[in-house]
N, C-alpha and C positions, 0 to 999 in steps of 0.2 A: 302657436299657442297664444302669443301676444295679440294677434289679429282676432282670434276667437274671443278672448276676454274683452277686447274693445267692442266687437259687435254685440256681445252680450250686454255690455253697459249701455250702448245705444238703444238696444231693445227695451231695457228697463226704463229708460227715460221717455221713450216715444210711443210705447204701446197704446196709451190712451188716445193718441191721435187717430187711431182706428175706430174709436167709439163714436157713434154719431151724435151730433148736436141737434138734429132736426126735431127730436121729440121734446126738447127742453122748453120751448114756449108753451106747448100743450100742457106739460106737467106743472109748470109754474102757474098757469091759469087755473088748473084743476085744484091746486092747494092754496090758492090765494085767500080764500075765506078761512082756512085753517090757521092762518097767521103764524106759520112756522118761520117766516121771514117778515121783517117789517114791511108795511104796505108800500112804502116808497121803493123798496127793492124789487117789488113785483110789478112796478109800473112799466118795466122794459121787457123785451122779449127774451133776452139772454142775460139776466142779472148775474153778475159774478158771485154774489152771495149765494146763489143757488148751486154753484158748482160743487160744494161739499156733498149735496144730495145727488147731483148728477154723477159724481165719482162713485159713490156707493151703489146707486141704482145700475150704472153701467157695468161695474165689476160683478155685482150679484147676477145680473142678467147673463153675462158672459159665462159665469161659472155654472149656472143652472142649465144653460144651453148644452154644456158638455156632458151632462149627466142623463142617464136613462131612468133614474130612480128619483124618489122624493129627496129634495134637498132640505136639510134641517139647518135653520139659520138662528143663531143666538145674537140678539141685538143688545149689546152691553152698553147701558146708558141710554135706554130706549126712550126716556122721557114720555111724551104722549104719542109716540109712534111716528115721529117725524120721517124717518127713513122709509118706513112701510107706506106711509101716506103718499110720499113722493113717488115711490116705485109704482104704486097702484097694484092691480091684480096681476099676480105672477103665478102661473100654474105649477103644480107639483112642488110646492114649498110648504114647510111647516115653520112657523115663527115662534120663537121663545123670547120674551121680554124680560130683561133684568135691569133693575135700577134701585137706588136707595129708597125711593118712594114710588110706589106703583099706583097708577090711576086705573084701578081694576076694571070698572065698567067700560071705560073708554077704550082700553087696550083690547078687552075681550070683543067689543063691538067691531073693531077694525081688523080683527082676525089673528090676534096672538093666541095660540092655542094653550100656551103655558106662560105664567107670569110669576116672577120671583122678586120679592123685596129683599135686598141683600147689600152687604158692605163689600165693596170691591177690594178692600184691604184685608179681607178674610177669604177663606177657601170658597170658591164659587159653588153654588148648590146644584151642580150638574155632574154626572158621572164622567169618568175618564173616557176619552175617545168617543164622544156621544154626538158631536155636531159636525156638520160639513163646512159651515161658513160662520165666522164671527165678524160682526160689525162693531167697530170700536172707534167711533168718531167723536173727537173733541171731548174725551174723558180723561185721558192720561195726564193732562196738565193739571188736573185737580187732585191727583192721588199721591199719598205720602210715600208709597213704595212702588214705583212704576215697574221695577224689575220683578217683583213678586207677582203683580197682576199679569204681566206678559207671560210669565211662566204658568200661571193658572189658565190663561187662554190656550197656551200650547197643550196643557194637560187635557182640556175638554175637547180640543179639535181631534178629529180622526186623523190617522196617518194620511198625508196628502191633502188635508183640509186647508182652507184658505182664510187668512186674516185680511180684512179690509179696514184700514185705520187712517186717522188723520189728526192733526193738531196744529196749533199755531207754530210758526218756525222762525228761527233767526240764525244768522251766521254763528259759527261755533263760539267765537270770542264774546259776542253779545249774549248768546244763550247761557254761557257760563256765568257771566256777570248777573244776568237776570235770575238765574237759578240760585245763586248765592243770596241775592236780595230777597227772593221769595222765601227761601229756607229760613233766613233770619227773621222775617216777619211771622212765619208759621211757628217757629220755635218760641217766639216772644208772645204768641197768642193773638197777634193783631190780624192775622189772616187765618181763617178756619178752613177745614176741609170743605170743599165746594168752591173755594176761590182758587185762583191760579197759584199753585205752590211748586210748579216745575216749569222749566223752559227747555225747549228742544231745538236742536239742529238736526239736519238729516243724518249727520254722523252719529249722533247719540241714538237715533232710531236704529241705525244699522247695527250698532254695538249691542243694543238690547235684544234684537232679533237673533243675532248670531249666538248670544249667550243662551237663548231659549231653544236653540237648534231649529230655527226657522229660516228658510231660504227666501231672501228678498227677490221678488219678481219685477217690481217696478216701483219707482219713487220719483215724485215730481212736485215742485211747488205749483201754486195755482195762479197767482196774479202779480203783476207789477203795480198796477193802479186799480184800486177799488173805490168807487164813488157811487153810492146808491142813487139810482135814477139818472145816471149819466147817459146822454143820448147815444153814445157809441155802443152801449149795451143792447142796442136794437140790431146789431150786426154780428153775425157769427164769426166773421174774420177778426173782430176785435177780441173775442174770447180766445180764439186760436193764437193770436199774437201774445196775449197774456200767458197762455199755457206754454207757448214756446219759451218765453222767458223763464217760467218756472221749471221747465224740463232741463234747460241749460244750466240754471242756477237754483237748485232745489231749496237751498237754505235762504235764498233771497226772494222767495215767492209768497211771502205773507202767511200762507198756510201750506202745509205739506200733506200729501196723500200717498198711500202706498198699498201694495198687496204683497203678502208674504205667505209662503206655504210651509206647513209642518213637514218635517222629514218623513218620507213615505215609509221608512222603517221604524218610525218612532212609536 
């Protein structure tokens, strides 16, 4: 049993090493004019700043590949469609965009079939068990009630549905200190919703997901060193080296990314 648990933990940390990096330069070039990253970050072939989009696109593609039917994707915090722009055309998918402010013509043009302007601190405007995949990248650190929003995500996911999420990350003791600092500023009114009002360690993510009856499939930090335009970002081995650090030490990886699945009996 102990060996089984150990192997499972290794699989959670290293699954993303099976996702290819070879399409990253092509996708970075394709979205360069969209300016979803600063121009300096897109001057290299494998910019670490693009890995948040690589994570989402790779996880979505892997999930869609498993299914024989249309995959309904809810992009929570869609902004101007950064994730969908980076992924490009993906067959048999239906995209729903949710954000506090919706760029209606732009999102419609790039293929979001439904768009919802909403407050993520309130009930999400989607029915129970209505989507297959939720993208939730770099949103949770801005929300006053992360546990409420995670439970709302669990509600709208179908049984067996997948959450793909990410946020800044810090070791537990640092995250707790930052969280107290952010909360103090928020309660004093010096930081508004939209700013950083939460801080996360990988442990805090795990606790939130467990409480929402979602099973963590993989979790890993992203980088040890990030420097936009750094010449080593022209080599895929440099990216894999940074990812290895993040896989071994998720809370020390600058940003953390994860996939979690709703209980199939939920």
